[in-house]
Structures are given as C-alpha cells and as structure tokens.
N, C-alpha and C positions, 0 to 999 in steps of 0.2 A: 504494498499500500504506499509506504512512504517513498518506493523508488517509481511509482507511478505518479506520483504529485511532483517529484522531481523532474521527471522526463517532462510533464507537462508544462515545466517552468512556473508552479504553483510554489512561491516561496512564503507563504502564509507560517504562522507559528506552528510547531509541531506539538501534539499534545503529549503531556506525560503518560508514560505507559504502567499501570500498576504490576507489580511482581511481589515475591515473596523468596526469602532464603530463609536459612536457619536462625539468623539474626533478627529477624523480623518483617514486617510488610513496608515496602516504600515504592516510589514511581521514580522514573528514570526516562530520559530521552536524550538523544543525541543533538548538540547544536554546534555548526561549523566544525565537525570533526570530535568534539570534546564531550562526554558525558556528563549529563548532569542529573544527580541524584536529589531527591527529597523524601524524608522520611514520613511515614503514614501520619496524618493530622491527628488521629486518634491515638497515636502511641505517645502516651506520657513519659517514656524513657527510652527513647529508641537508642539502639545500640551504635557506638560510635563504629564499628567494622562498616556500616554502609556506607559512609563516608570515605573508604577505602577504595571502593569500584572504579572511580574514575581514574585514580592513579595505578592500578594495578592491570589496566588494559594495556597500556605499552611498557610495564614494568621490566626490567631487565632480566628478573629471574622469570618471568612468565616462558614457559615453552612456547615457541613460535609457530610449530606445526605436529600433526600428531606423529606420536613415536610408539615404536614396539619393539620389545626385546626379541632378538634373534631366535633365542632358545624357543621360546613360547610360539613363534611361527612355525618352527620346525618341527616342535613337539608339543602340541596344545596341552597334552592330557599329564605332562610333568612340570612340576613344581621345584624341581630340582635347579638349583643355580649352580653351574658347574663352572668350567674355565672360560668356557665362551658365552655364560649367562649373562653377562651385562653386556654384550654387544646390542647396541642400541640401532634400529633402521628407522630412517624417517623417510 
C-alpha cells in the first residue's frame, strides 16, 4: 500500500501502524528513510526498549542478510557442532 502511494506521487503523511512486541504495544512508520516509533497512548509505563528500534535497524551488530550453518544444511537432523559446524553461509 505504501509503495502504491509512492508510485502515484502521493506524498501525504503516512499513518502510524500499530504493532506489538514482547515489551509492549506501539505504533511505527517510516519517514524519509527513518523509523519513527510511539508507545501506545494507553500504556502508562512503556518499556524503553521500544525506543531502540529506530537505531537497531541499521546498527553494525545487525546481521545484514540471512545466514545458515553449513552443517545444518548438509545434515539437518544433526545437532552436533563438529569442526565444520560453525561455517556460516549467506
């Protein structure tokens, strides 16, 4: 829906979308490539972790692409991590 509005050149304000995580309910939207988050108005004590989401999107500790251990792909039934168990594929 956001893509359709952008394709039509419709640059009106983007509404906040409600969502939830283990820490609580909040609303979020993207504005000029930046994530904006607002705790739910009815939450009298919103968790501070919600405010970490904008910085976490591009943090250097974030994994940039899906990864899988080579050993898991080669033998999905094995939980043993041998010498090659920590070879990651992207």
